[in-house]
N, C-alpha and C positions, 0 to 999 in steps of 0.2 A: 504494500500500500504506500501511498505517497505522503502520508502524514503520520507523525508519531502520536501515541496516545490512543485512547479508546474513541470509537465513533461518537459516543455521547459527548465527550469533551470537544470533539471537532464540530459540534453543533449540527450533525447530520440530521437528527430528528427534527430540530427546529427548521432546518432548511427544507426538509421533505414536507413538513406541515405547511410552511410558507408556499411551497410549490403547489400543493394540493388544495390549499385554502388561501389563495392570494388576497391580500388586503390592499395592495398598492402596486403600482407599476414600477418595475426595476429595469434600468437600461440593460440591454443584452450583454454589454461588455463587462458588467459588474459580476465578478466571480463570487464575491461575498454575499451573504444574505443580510441586508441591513436590518437592524431591529426595528420593530414597529413601535415608535416611541410616543404616539399620541395617547396611548392608554397604558396603564399598568394596574396590576391587581395584587393585593398584599398577600394573598394565600396561594400556595402551590396547588391546593386542592381545587381551586376554581379556574376553569378554562374560559377564556374569552373566545366565544365561538364565532360571532358575527358582528360586524359593524356595517350598517347600511344607512343610506339616507332615508329619512321618514317621508312618507307621503300623507297628505298633500303638502304638509309644511316644508318649505324649502330650507328654512333655518333650523333644522332639527335632524338628529341622528338617533337610530335605535341601536342599542348594544345588547347582545344576548350573551348570557353567561350561564354556565352550569357547574354544579358541584360534582367532581369526578371520582372522589375517593370514598364515597359512602359515609361522609362525616357531617356533623352539624357544625357549622363554622360561620364566623362573622368575617367578612372580607371588605376591604376598602378599595373602591374603584377610584383611581386618579386619572385625570386627563389634562392635557395641555390645551384642549379646546376651550373657547370662551363660553362656558356654560352659564346660562341665566337661571334655568330651573331644571330639576330632574324629577322624574316620577316613574313608578312602576307602570307597566302597561301589559296588555294581553298580546297574543300572537297576531291580532289584527291591528295592533298599535293604538288601541283605545286605552286612555289612562284608566288605571284601576281605581276603585273607590278607596279613599284615604291613601292614595298611591304616592303622594308628594314626599320626596326625599330631601331632607335638609342638606345643604352644601356646607360641609365642615372642613376644617383645616386639613385633616387627613384624607379628605376626599368625600366620596359618597358611601355611606355605610349600608352594606347589604347582608342580610341574614339568610343563610342557606341551611336547609335540611338535606339529608342524603339524596343525591342525584337530582336535586331541584334545579329547574331551568327558570331563570329570571330574565325578563326583558325590561330594559330601562330606556325610557324616552328622554333624551337630552335636548332641551330647547336652548339654542345658541343665541348669543347677543349678535345683532346685525352689525 
């Protein structure tokens, strides 16, 4: 093989995930997989599965996350996007009842039960 160390250390899994679930365009000349830096999640048990533009609101994105380890966990979603408000929503992107999530210093607090999928609607400042 062309690199020293394990394939986990080489970031192969992350590169493969980025290839199969691309979140952004990468120039073809780029050999490295650049990190997706617009979002971070504080818990390794929580997978950020989808980021997509919300419809019909242009100034909004939907982020889908799920708990992958079978644990009950609180995770903080942080983003560099200019979020005005955040709320839980259903799969049709309709805001949940009492779905409003406070924007705190650590980010947006999300509570997961085992294997729970959460959809978060982020309204952005124009």
